[in-house]
C-alpha positions as CSV (number, residue, x, y, z in Angstrom):
1,M,-1.2,-25.4,3.0
2,L,-1.2,-23.6,-0.4
3,E,-4.8,-24.6,-1.2
4,K,-5.8,-23.0,2.1
5,L,-3.7,-20.0,1.5
6,F,-5.1,-18.6,-1.8
7,T,-8.8,-19.5,-1.6
8,S,-10.1,-16.0,-1.0
9,G,-9.8,-12.6,-2.6
10,I,-10.3,-11.1,0.9
11,R,-7.4,-13.1,2.2
12,A,-5.2,-11.9,-0.7
13,D,-6.1,-8.3,0.1
14,I,-5.3,-8.7,3.8
15,M,-2.0,-10.4,3.0
16,S,-1.1,-7.7,0.6
17,L,-1.7,-5.0,3.2
18,L,0.0,-6.8,6.1
19,F,3.0,-8.3,4.1
20,N,3.7,-5.0,2.4
21,N,3.6,-3.2,5.8
22,P,5.2,-5.8,8.1
23,E,6.2,-3.2,10.7
24,E,2.6,-1.9,11.0
25,K,-0.2,-3.1,13.2
26,F,-3.8,-2.8,12.0
27,Y,-7.1,-3.4,13.9
28,M,-9.8,-5.3,12.1
29,R,-12.1,-2.4,11.1
30,E,-9.1,-0.5,9.9
31,I,-8.2,-3.4,7.6
32,A,-11.8,-3.6,6.4
33,R,-11.7,0.2,5.6
34,L,-8.2,0.0,3.9
35,T,-9.2,-3.0,1.8
36,N,-12.7,-1.9,1.2
37,K,-14.1,-5.3,2.3
38,N,-16.8,-6.4,4.7
39,A,-15.6,-6.5,8.4
40,S,-17.1,-10.0,9.0
41,G,-15.2,-11.4,6.1
42,I,-12.0,-9.7,7.3
43,K,-12.5,-11.2,10.8
44,R,-13.0,-14.7,9.4
45,E,-9.9,-14.5,7.2
46,L,-7.7,-13.0,9.9
47,D,-8.7,-15.9,12.2
48,K,-7.6,-18.4,9.5
49,L,-4.4,-16.6,8.8
50,E,-3.6,-16.5,12.6
51,K,-4.3,-20.3,12.8
52,M,-1.8,-20.8,10.0
53,D,0.7,-18.7,12.0
54,L,1.1,-16.2,9.1
55,V,-0.4,-13.4,11.2
56,T,0.0,-12.5,14.8
57,S,-2.3,-10.4,17.0
58,E,-2.1,-8.4,20.2
59,K,-4.8,-6.8,22.3
60,K,-4.5,-3.2,23.4
61,G,-7.5,-2.0,25.4
62,N,-10.6,-3.2,23.6
63,L,-8.9,-3.4,20.1
64,K,-7.1,-6.4,18.7
65,Y,-4.2,-5.5,16.4
66,F,-2.9,-7.8,13.6
67,K,0.4,-7.8,11.7
68,A,2.3,-10.2,9.5
69,N,4.2,-12.8,11.4
70,R,7.8,-12.0,10.5
71,N,8.9,-15.2,12.4
72,S,6.9,-17.5,10.2
73,S,9.2,-19.6,8.0
74,L,7.0,-18.6,5.0
75,F,7.3,-14.9,5.6
76,P,10.2,-14.1,3.2
77,E,8.7,-16.2,0.4
78,L,5.2,-14.9,0.8
79,K,6.4,-11.3,1.0
80,G,8.4,-11.8,-2.2
81,L,5.5,-13.6,-3.9
82,I,3.0,-10.9,-3.0
83,A,5.5,-8.1,-4.2
84,K,5.9,-10.0,-7.5
85,S,2.2,-10.5,-8.0
86,L,1.3,-6.9,-7.3
87,G,4.3,-5.4,-9.1
88,L,5.7,-2.1,-8.2
89,P,2.5,-0.1,-8.7
90,G,0.5,-2.5,-6.6
91,A,3.1,-2.5,-3.8
92,L,3.1,1.4,-3.9
93,K,-0.7,1.4,-3.8
94,S,-0.8,-0.9,-0.8
95,V,1.8,0.9,1.3
96,L,0.4,4.4,0.4
97,T,-3.1,3.3,1.3
98,A,-1.9,2.1,4.7
99,S,-0.2,5.5,5.3
100,D,-3.5,7.4,4.8
101,T,-2.5,8.9,1.4
102,K,-5.4,10.7,-0.2
103,A,-4.2,10.5,-3.9
104,S,-1.2,9.3,-5.8
105,F,-0.1,8.5,-9.3
106,I,2.9,7.4,-11.3
107,Y,3.8,9.7,-14.2
108,G,6.7,10.2,-16.7
109,P,8.5,7.7,-18.9
110,Y,7.7,4.7,-16.6
111,V,4.1,4.9,-17.7
112,D,5.1,3.7,-21.2
113,D,8.0,1.5,-20.2
114,T,7.8,-0.3,-16.8
115,N,11.3,-1.7,-17.3
116,L,12.9,1.6,-16.5
117,P,15.2,1.8,-13.4
118,S,13.3,4.7,-11.9
119,L,9.8,6.3,-11.8
120,D,8.2,9.6,-10.9
121,L,5.5,9.5,-8.2
122,F,3.1,12.3,-7.1
123,V,1.6,11.9,-3.6
124,V,-1.1,13.9,-1.7
125,S,-0.7,13.1,1.9
126,D,-0.4,14.6,5.4
127,S,1.7,11.7,6.6
128,N,5.2,12.3,7.9
129,N,6.6,8.8,7.0
130,I,6.2,8.8,3.2
131,D,9.9,9.1,2.6
132,K,10.7,6.0,4.7
133,I,7.9,4.0,3.1
134,L,9.2,4.9,-0.4
135,G,12.8,4.1,0.6
136,D,11.7,0.6,1.7
137,I,9.9,0.1,-1.7
138,E,13.0,1.4,-3.5
139,K,15.2,-1.2,-1.8
140,R,12.7,-4.0,-2.3
141,F,12.3,-3.4,-6.0
142,G,15.7,-2.0,-6.8
143,R,14.2,1.1,-8.5
144,E,14.7,4.8,-7.8
145,I,11.4,6.6,-6.9
146,R,11.6,10.3,-7.5
147,H,8.6,11.7,-5.6
148,T,6.7,14.9,-5.1
149,I,4.7,15.0,-1.9
150,M,2.1,17.7,-1.3
151,N,0.0,18.0,1.8
152,Q,-3.8,18.2,1.3
153,A,-4.2,21.9,2.1
154,E,-1.4,22.8,-0.4
155,Y,-2.9,20.6,-3.1
156,K,-6.4,22.0,-2.7
157,T,-5.1,25.6,-2.7
158,K,-2.9,25.0,-5.8
159,K,-5.7,23.2,-7.6
160,K,-8.3,25.9,-6.8
161,S,-6.0,28.7,-7.9
162,G,-5.2,26.9,-11.2
163,D,-1.5,26.5,-10.5
164,R,0.1,26.0,-13.9
165,N,2.7,23.4,-12.8
166,L,0.0,21.3,-10.9
167,K,-2.4,21.6,-13.9
168,K,0.3,20.4,-16.3
169,L,1.2,17.5,-13.9
170,L,-2.5,16.4,-13.5
171,N,-3.0,16.4,-17.3
172,T,0.0,14.1,-18.1
173,K,-0.4,10.5,-18.9
174,K,-0.4,8.6,-15.6
175,I,-1.0,5.4,-13.7
176,L,-3.5,6.3,-11.0
177,L,-2.8,4.5,-7.7
178,L,-5.1,6.2,-5.2
179,G,-7.8,8.8,-5.0
180,R,-9.5,11.2,-7.3
181,L,-7.7,14.2,-8.8
Protein backbone atom coordinates (compact mmCIF):
# COMPACT_ATOMS: atom_id res chain seq x y z
CA MET A 1 0.00 0.00 0.00
CA LEU A 2 2.80 2.46 0.86
CA GLU A 3 4.49 2.06 -2.50
CA LYS A 4 1.17 2.94 -4.15
CA LEU A 5 0.65 5.87 -1.82
CA PHE A 6 3.76 7.96 -2.40
CA THR A 7 4.51 7.43 -6.07
CA SER A 8 3.43 10.86 -7.31
CA GLY A 9 4.11 14.51 -6.51
CA ILE A 10 0.57 15.32 -7.65
CA ARG A 11 -0.79 12.77 -5.19
CA ALA A 12 1.26 14.30 -2.38
CA ASP A 13 -0.12 17.77 -3.19
CA ILE A 14 -3.70 16.47 -3.29
CA MET A 15 -3.28 14.64 0.00
CA SER A 16 -1.70 17.69 1.58
CA LEU A 17 -4.67 19.83 0.56
CA LEU A 18 -7.36 17.32 1.55
CA PHE A 19 -5.81 16.04 4.77
CA ASN A 20 -4.99 19.54 6.02
CA ASN A 21 -8.61 20.59 5.31
CA PRO A 22 -10.56 17.43 6.23
CA GLU A 23 -13.87 19.24 6.74
CA GLU A 24 -13.73 20.86 3.29
CA LYS A 25 -14.94 19.46 -0.03
CA PHE A 26 -13.23 20.43 -3.27
CA TYR A 27 -14.18 19.77 -6.87
CA MET A 28 -11.54 18.53 -9.30
CA ARG A 29 -10.79 21.81 -11.13
CA GLU A 30 -10.61 23.63 -7.80
CA ILE A 31 -8.01 21.13 -6.59
CA ALA A 32 -6.09 21.61 -9.84
CA ARG A 33 -6.15 25.40 -9.36
CA LEU A 34 -5.17 25.26 -5.67
CA THR A 35 -2.32 22.82 -6.27
CA ASN A 36 -1.29 24.43 -9.56
CA LYS A 37 -1.36 21.03 -11.28
CA ASN A 38 -2.86 19.67 -14.51
CA ALA A 39 -6.55 18.68 -14.18
CA SER A 40 -6.07 15.33 -15.95
CA GLY A 41 -3.31 14.35 -13.52
CA ILE A 42 -5.49 15.45 -10.60
CA LYS A 43 -8.40 13.34 -11.88
CA ARG A 44 -6.19 10.26 -12.28
CA GLU A 45 -4.76 10.60 -8.76
CA LEU A 46 -8.15 11.31 -7.16
CA ASP A 47 -9.50 8.12 -8.73
CA LYS A 48 -6.58 6.12 -7.30
CA LEU A 49 -6.96 7.69 -3.84
CA GLU A 50 -10.68 6.94 -3.92
CA LYS A 51 -9.97 3.27 -4.82
CA MET A 52 -7.60 3.12 -1.82
CA ASP A 53 -10.48 4.47 0.33
CA LEU A 54 -8.42 7.48 1.42
CA VAL A 55 -10.69 9.96 -0.37
CA THR A 56 -14.47 10.03 -0.72
CA SER A 57 -16.55 11.80 -3.30
CA GLU A 58 -20.10 13.03 -3.68
CA LYS A 59 -21.87 14.45 -6.66
CA LYS A 60 -23.82 17.70 -6.42
CA GLY A 61 -25.38 18.79 -9.67
CA ASN A 62 -22.78 18.30 -12.36
CA LEU A 63 -19.81 18.67 -9.97
CA LYS A 64 -18.08 15.85 -8.12
CA TYR A 65 -16.65 16.93 -4.76
CA PHE A 66 -13.77 15.16 -3.02
CA LYS A 67 -12.63 15.14 0.59
CA ALA A 68 -10.36 13.15 2.86
CA ASN A 69 -12.01 9.99 4.17
CA ARG A 70 -12.03 10.58 7.92
CA ASN A 71 -13.35 7.02 8.42
CA SER A 72 -10.28 5.44 6.85
CA SER A 73 -8.18 3.54 9.37
CA LEU A 74 -5.15 5.35 7.95
CA PHE A 75 -6.60 8.86 8.28
CA PRO A 76 -5.07 9.84 11.68
CA GLU A 77 -1.63 8.52 10.77
CA LEU A 78 -1.61 10.07 7.30
CA LYS A 79 -2.81 13.40 8.64
CA GLY A 80 -0.02 13.36 11.21
CA LEU A 81 2.58 12.26 8.67
CA ILE A 82 1.55 14.98 6.24
CA ALA A 83 1.59 17.62 8.99
CA LYS A 84 5.07 16.51 10.09
CA SER A 85 6.44 16.41 6.55
CA LEU A 86 5.08 19.87 5.72
CA GLY A 87 5.92 21.41 9.06
CA LEU A 88 4.01 24.36 10.44
CA PRO A 89 4.74 26.72 7.50
CA GLY A 90 3.65 24.07 5.00
CA ALA A 91 0.46 23.33 6.89
CA LEU A 92 -0.32 27.06 7.11
CA LYS A 93 0.29 27.47 3.40
CA SER A 94 -1.98 24.56 2.58
CA VAL A 95 -4.95 25.69 4.68
CA LEU A 96 -4.58 29.36 3.74
CA THR A 97 -4.46 28.47 0.04
CA ALA A 98 -7.69 26.53 0.43
CA SER A 99 -9.34 29.50 2.17
CA ASP A 100 -8.61 31.76 -0.81
CA THR A 101 -5.97 33.83 0.97
CA LYS A 102 -4.21 36.22 -1.41
CA ALA A 103 -0.95 36.71 0.51
CA SER A 104 0.56 35.62 3.81
CA PHE A 105 3.88 35.42 5.57
CA ILE A 106 5.43 34.53 8.90
CA TYR A 107 7.55 37.23 10.53
CA GLY A 108 9.19 37.95 13.85
CA PRO A 109 11.48 35.76 15.99
CA TYR A 110 10.11 32.48 14.56
CA VAL A 111 11.85 33.25 11.25
CA ASP A 112 15.23 32.76 12.95
CA ASP A 113 14.20 30.09 15.48
CA THR A 114 11.46 27.66 14.42
CA ASN A 115 11.49 25.99 17.85
CA LEU A 116 9.71 28.92 19.49
CA PRO A 117 6.27 28.23 21.03
CA SER A 118 4.58 30.98 18.98
CA LEU A 119 4.77 32.78 15.67
CA ASP A 120 3.53 35.98 14.06
CA LEU A 121 1.50 35.68 10.86
CA PHE A 122 0.31 38.32 8.41
CA VAL A 123 -2.63 37.41 6.16
CA VAL A 124 -4.35 39.24 3.29
CA SER A 125 -7.74 37.61 2.83
CA ASP A 126 -11.42 38.39 2.46
CA SER A 127 -12.36 35.05 4.03
CA ASN A 128 -14.39 35.02 7.23
CA ASN A 129 -13.07 31.73 8.59
CA ILE A 130 -9.36 32.48 9.01
CA ASP A 131 -9.61 32.58 12.82
CA LYS A 132 -11.12 29.07 12.91
CA ILE A 133 -8.53 27.71 10.47
CA LEU A 134 -5.66 29.16 12.49
CA GLY A 135 -7.19 27.84 15.72
CA ASP A 136 -7.18 24.33 14.26
CA ILE A 137 -3.52 24.68 13.24
CA GLU A 138 -2.63 25.99 16.72
CA LYS A 139 -4.17 22.90 18.31
CA ARG A 140 -2.54 20.52 15.86
CA PHE A 141 0.97 21.94 16.29
CA GLY A 142 0.69 23.15 19.90
CA ARG A 143 1.89 26.63 18.95
CA GLU A 144 0.30 30.02 19.42
CA ILE A 145 -0.29 31.91 16.16
CA ARG A 146 -0.53 35.67 16.66
CA HIS A 147 -2.06 36.95 13.47
CA THR A 148 -2.90 40.14 11.66
CA ILE A 149 -5.60 39.80 9.03
CA MET A 150 -6.21 42.51 6.48
CA ASN A 151 -8.83 42.39 3.73
CA GLN A 152 -7.66 43.04 0.16
CA ALA A 153 -9.15 46.50 -0.13
CA GLU A 154 -7.56 47.67 3.13
CA TYR A 155 -4.21 46.16 2.15
CA LYS A 156 -4.21 47.85 -1.27
CA THR A 157 -5.23 51.21 0.21
CA LYS A 158 -2.56 51.11 2.93
CA LYS A 159 0.13 49.96 0.53
CA LYS A 160 -0.73 52.63 -2.04
CA SER A 161 -0.78 55.37 0.59
CA GLY A 162 2.59 54.27 1.97
CA ASP A 163 1.28 53.35 5.43
CA ARG A 164 4.31 53.40 7.73
CA ASN A 165 3.33 50.34 9.81
CA LEU A 166 2.56 48.23 6.76
CA LYS A 167 5.76 49.31 5.04
CA LYS A 168 7.78 48.37 8.14
CA LEU A 169 6.05 44.99 8.30
CA LEU A 170 6.63 44.26 4.61
CA ASN A 171 10.32 45.10 4.94
CA THR A 172 10.96 42.73 7.86
CA LYS A 173 12.65 39.37 7.49
CA LYS A 174 9.94 36.83 6.69
CA ILE A 175 8.94 33.37 5.50
CA LEU A 176 6.66 33.99 2.53
CA LEU A 177 3.81 31.48 2.39
CA LEU A 178 1.53 32.85 -0.35
CA GLY A 179 1.23 35.61 -2.90
CA ARG A 180 3.25 38.63 -3.84
CA LEU A 181 3.60 41.62 -1.62
